[in-house]
C-alpha positions in Angstrom: -24.9 -10.3 -24.7 -24.3 -13.6 -24.1 -23.3 -13.8 -27.3 -21.1 -11.3 -27.4 -19.1 -12.5 -23.9 -19.1 -15.5 -25.3 -16.8 -14.6 -28.4 -15.1 -12.5 -25.8 -14.1 -15.8 -24.0 -13.0 -17.5 -27.8 -10.5 -14.0 -28.2 -9.5 -15.3 -24.2 -8.6 -18.3 -24.8 -7.1 -18.1 -28.6 -4.6 -15.2 -26.8 -3.7 -17.2 -24.1 -2.5 -19.9 -26.8 -0.8 -17.4 -27.9 0.7 -16.5 -25.2 4.5 -16.3 -26.0 3.5 -13.5 -28.5 2.2 -11.7 -25.8 3.7 -11.2 -22.7 5.5 -7.5 -21.7 7.2 -6.1 -18.8 5.1 -2.4 -19.8 1.0 -3.1 -20.3 1.5 -0.6 -23.4 -1.7 -0.6 -25.9 -0.5 -1.4 -30.0 -1.3 1.9 -32.0 -3.3 0.1 -34.9 -5.9 2.0 -36.7 -8.7 -0.5 -35.2 -7.8 -1.7 -31.6 -7.6 -4.8 -30.4 -10.2 -5.9 -28.2 -8.6 -6.8 -24.9 -7.0 -3.3 -25.4 -10.0 -1.6 -26.2 -11.2 -3.0 -22.4 -7.8 -2.3 -20.8 -8.3 1.6 -22.1 -12.0 1.1 -21.1 -11.0 -0.3 -17.5 -8.6 2.7 -17.2 -10.9 5.4 -17.9 -13.6 4.7 -15.7 -11.0 3.9 -12.7 -9.3 6.9 -12.9 -12.2 9.1 -14.4 -10.4 11.2 -16.5 -9.7 10.0 -20.8 -6.7 12.1 -20.6 -4.9 10.4 -17.3 -6.0 7.1 -19.1 -4.4 7.8 -22.2 -1.2 8.5 -20.5 -1.2 5.7 -18.3 -0.9 3.8 -21.3 1.3 5.7 -23.1 -1.4 7.2 -25.5 -2.5 10.2 -27.4 -5.5 11.5 -26.2 -7.3 11.7 -29.3 -6.7 7.8 -30.4 -8.3 7.1 -26.9 -11.1 9.2 -27.5 -12.0 7.3 -31.0 -11.3 3.5 -29.3 -14.0 4.1 -26.8 -16.1 5.8 -30.3 -15.3 2.4 -31.6 -16.3 0.6 -28.8 -19.7 2.0 -28.1 -20.5 1.6 -32.0 -19.7 -2.7 -31.8 -21.9 -2.6 -28.6 -24.3 -0.5 -29.5 -24.8 0.7 -26.1 -23.9 4.1 -24.5 -21.1 3.1 -22.2 -19.9 6.8 -20.8 -21.3 10.1 -19.6 -18.9 12.7 -20.3 -19.0 16.0 -18.9 -15.9 19.0 -19.0 -15.6 18.0 -15.1 -15.8 14.0 -15.3 -16.5 11.1 -16.9 -18.7 8.5 -15.5 -20.2 4.7 -16.9 -24.3 4.4 -17.5 -25.8 1.7 -15.8 -25.1 -0.6 -19.3 -21.3 0.8 -18.6 -20.9 -0.4 -15.3 -21.6 -3.6 -15.8 -19.5 -4.1 -18.8 -16.9 -2.5 -16.5 -17.3 -5.0 -13.7 -17.2 -8.3 -16.3 -14.2 -6.3 -18.0 -12.3 -6.0 -15.2 -12.4 -9.8 -14.2 -12.0 -11.1 -17.8 -8.9 -8.9 -18.1 -7.7 -10.3 -14.3 -8.3 -14.0 -15.4 -6.6 -12.5 -18.6 -3.5 -11.5 -16.7 -3.5 -14.4 -14.5 -3.5 -17.3 -16.8 -0.9 -15.8 -18.7 1.2 -15.9 -15.1 0.3 -19.2 -14.2 2.4 -21.3 -16.8 5.0 -23.0 -15.3 8.2 -20.7 -16.2 6.0 -17.9 -14.8 4.6 -19.3 -11.5 8.6 -20.5 -10.8 10.1 -16.8 -12.1 7.7 -14.2 -11.9 7.6 -10.8 -13.9 6.7 -7.3 -14.7 6.1 -4.7 -12.8 5.3 -4.4 -9.3 4.1 -1.1 -7.7 4.4 -1.4 -4.2 3.8 1.4 -0.8 5.9 1.5 2.1 5.8 3.4 5.0 9.0 5.6 5.6 10.3 4.1 8.8 9.7 0.7 7.6 11.0 0.7 4.1 14.2 2.2 4.8 14.7 0.0 8.7 13.3 -3.1 7.2 12.7 -3.5 3.8 14.9 -1.5 1.7 18.1 -3.0 3.2 17.1 -6.5 2.0 15.6 -5.4 -1.4 18.5 -6.9 -2.9 18.0 -10.4 -1.8 14.3 -10.1 -3.3 16.1 -8.8 -6.8 18.2 -11.7 -7.1 15.7 -14.1 -6.3 13.0 -12.5 -8.8 15.4 -10.6 -11.3 12.4 -10.2 -13.9 10.2 -8.2 -11.7 10.4 -4.6 -11.7 9.5 -2.9 -8.5 8.3 0.8 -8.0 8.5 1.3 -4.4 6.5 4.4 -2.9 7.1 5.6 0.8 4.5 8.0 2.6 2.2 7.7 5.1 -1.4 9.1 3.2 -3.7 6.4 2.0 -3.3 5.1 -0.9 -6.8 4.4 -3.4 -4.8 0.8 -4.6 -7.3 0.2 -7.5 -6.9 3.7 -8.6 -3.3 4.5 -8.3 -2.6 1.4 -9.5 -0.8 -0.2 -6.7 -0.3 -3.9 -6.3 0.1 -3.7 -2.4 1.0 -1.7 0.5 2.6 -2.0 4.1 1.2 -0.2 6.8 1.5 0.3 10.7 -1.4 0.4 12.7 -5.0 -1.8 12.5 -6.0 -1.3 8.7 -9.1 0.2 8.2 -10.2 -0.3 4.6 -12.5 -3.8 4.8 -12.4 -4.4 0.9 -8.3 -4.9 0.8 -7.2 -8.4 1.4 -4.9 -8.2 5.1 -1.7 -10.2 6.2 -0.4 -9.5 9.4 3.5 -9.1 9.0 4.3 -8.7 13.3 3.6 -7.4 16.4 6.2 -5.2 17.2 7.3 -4.2 20.7 7.1 -0.9 21.5 8.5 1.8 23.8 8.2 5.4 25.8 11.0 7.2 26.1 12.5 9.9 26.8 15.8 12.4 26.1 18.1 12.1 29.9 17.8 16.3 29.8 14.3 16.3 29.8 13.8 13.6 32.2 16.0 15.5 34.5 14.5 18.9 34.1 11.0 17.4 34.4 11.4 14.1 36.5 11.0 10.5 35.8 7.0 9.2 35.9 6.5 6.2 37.7 3.0 5.8 36.4 0.8 7.0 33.3 -1.0 9.1 36.3 2.0 11.0 37.0 2.6 12.4 32.8 -0.3 14.6 33.8 0.3 15.5 37.8 4.1 16.1 36.8 2.9 18.1 33.4 5.0 16.4 31.1 5.4 17.0 27.3 4.6 14.8 24.4 6.3 15.1 20.6 3.2 15.1 18.3 2.9 12.7 15.6 0.0 13.8 13.5 -0.1 11.9 9.6 -2.4 12.3 6.5 -5.2 9.8 7.8 -5.1 11.7 11.4 -4.3 14.8 12.0 -5.2 15.4 15.8 -3.2 13.9 18.5 -2.4 10.5 18.7 -2.9 9.3 22.3 -0.2 7.6 24.7 -1.4 4.1 25.4 -0.5 1.7 28.2 -1.3 -1.3 29.7 -2.4 -1.0 33.3 -4.0 -3.9 35.0 -4.6 -6.3 31.8 -6.7 -2.4 30.2 -5.2 -0.2 28.0 -5.4 3.1 29.3 -5.1 5.8 27.1 -3.4 9.7 28.0 -3.0 12.8 26.0 -0.3 15.1 26.8 0.2 19.0 25.6 2.7 19.9 23.1 4.7 22.1 21.6 6.2 20.7 18.4 4.3 17.7 15.9 6.0 15.9 13.1 4.9 13.3 10.4 8.3 11.6 10.1 9.5 9.0 12.2 13.5 9.9 12.2 11.7 13.5 12.9 10.1 11.7 15.7 13.1 10.2 17.3 15.2 13.5 16.9 12.5 16.1 18.6 12.5 13.1 21.7 16.5 13.3 21.2 16.8 17.1 21.9 14.5 16.8 25.1 11.5 18.1 22.8 9.2 15.7 25.1 8.3 12.3 25.4 7.6 9.9 22.3 6.2 6.1 21.8 7.6 4.3 19.1 8.8 0.3 18.3 11.7 -0.7 20.2 13.4 -1.4 17.0 13.4 1.6 15.8 15.1 3.2 18.6 17.5 0.3 19.5 20.9 2.2 18.6 19.7 5.5 20.4 19.0 2.9 24.1 22.0 1.6 23.8 23.9 4.9 23.5 22.0 6.5 26.3 20.8 9.8 23.8 17.2 8.2 24.8 16.1 6.3 28.3 12.8 4.1 28.5 10.4 5.3 31.6 6.9 3.4 32.7 8.7 0.0 31.4 6.6 -1.9 33.9 2.9 -0.1 32.3 3.9 -1.0 28.9 2.3 0.4 25.4 0.6 -2.4 23.3 2.8 -3.6 20.5 2.8 -2.1 17.0 0.7 -4.1 14.0 2.2 -4.3 10.6 0.1 -5.8 7.9 0.7 -6.2 4.1 -2.7 -5.0 2.4 -3.5 -5.6 -1.4 -7.0 -5.9 -3.7 -8.9 -9.1 -3.5 -9.0 -9.4 -7.0 -5.2 -9.3 -6.8 -5.0 -12.4 -4.5 -3.4 -14.7 -7.9 -1.1 -12.7 -9.1 2.5 -14.5 -9.3 3.8 -11.1 -8.3 2.7 -10.3 -5.4 2.4 -13.5 -4.2 6.2 -13.7 -4.1 6.1 -10.1 -2.6 4.0 -10.7 0.3 5.6 -13.9 1.2 8.9 -12.3 1.1 8.3 -9.6 2.7 6.1 -12.1 5.4 9.5 -14.2 5.8 11.5 -11.3 6.2 9.6 -9.9 9.1 9.3 -13.0 10.9 13.6 -13.0 11.0 13.0 -9.6 12.1 10.6 -9.9 14.5 9.7 -13.9 15.1 6.9 -15.6 13.3 3.1 -14.4 14.6 1.5 -17.5 16.5 
């Protein structure tokens, strides 16, 4: 195995030396009768990550039969069985898992080696796939995305938007911007901002139900919430208040639940109930008087926003420049973190 690994490293050096001929905007695989060794490794890693020959072939723009033949050739060359195939799934053998880990690191080293040249370090290129929650995308990032393109014109962005949990490695996502405390400890987390939040309701709602002066009044006066649910948390989000140096939770009844920030705000304006939301998202409504802040003396804790990316993406120039750019963007809008 050591001899084979030496051979792979030697081939990596040769490929790096001929970098000018290998840099491409999209990682498609050459369709030769005998697949390039690095292309075969790339195909193998995608099959493992996606758990499917068909999906991996589609992701790399290959015929399914070509992918099958390439893996058979790879197993024959290594003289080991790498994958166990059934009608329902594809999984690695013990040798296949060990080979996958080494292939993944070698391919990442190749990518980073190619991207580390001075020209690419100054002007990174290639496709960058990011995922951002709708409100953050529409209110903060996308209004300034032209600035990012002007600075890095050779980076091609693919921006997803939603609240579902994204499997970064499996789905090929480079980084995500998320609200709330991150739960996946396997990801590198860079905190972007602590956004002040407010508790508010419409004037019509407060005229009907009364204006609470303390969190306890929310229950005593039988107030209602506009509930917010997400794919990661389908149950009710409690309302949080800082009272005498500690956090109190209040769960209010509701008759309507939404999973979109704009819908959440609109329901409050229509008198459906009370909401807690980052202040920036309703500044216009507060100025216009369609929403009124309540319980300002017992404020809601700030909302954490972070950018997250897989650990092996640490040195990718594309990810690095985007993370630096979005960090500066949030600092400009909400102030630098201390």
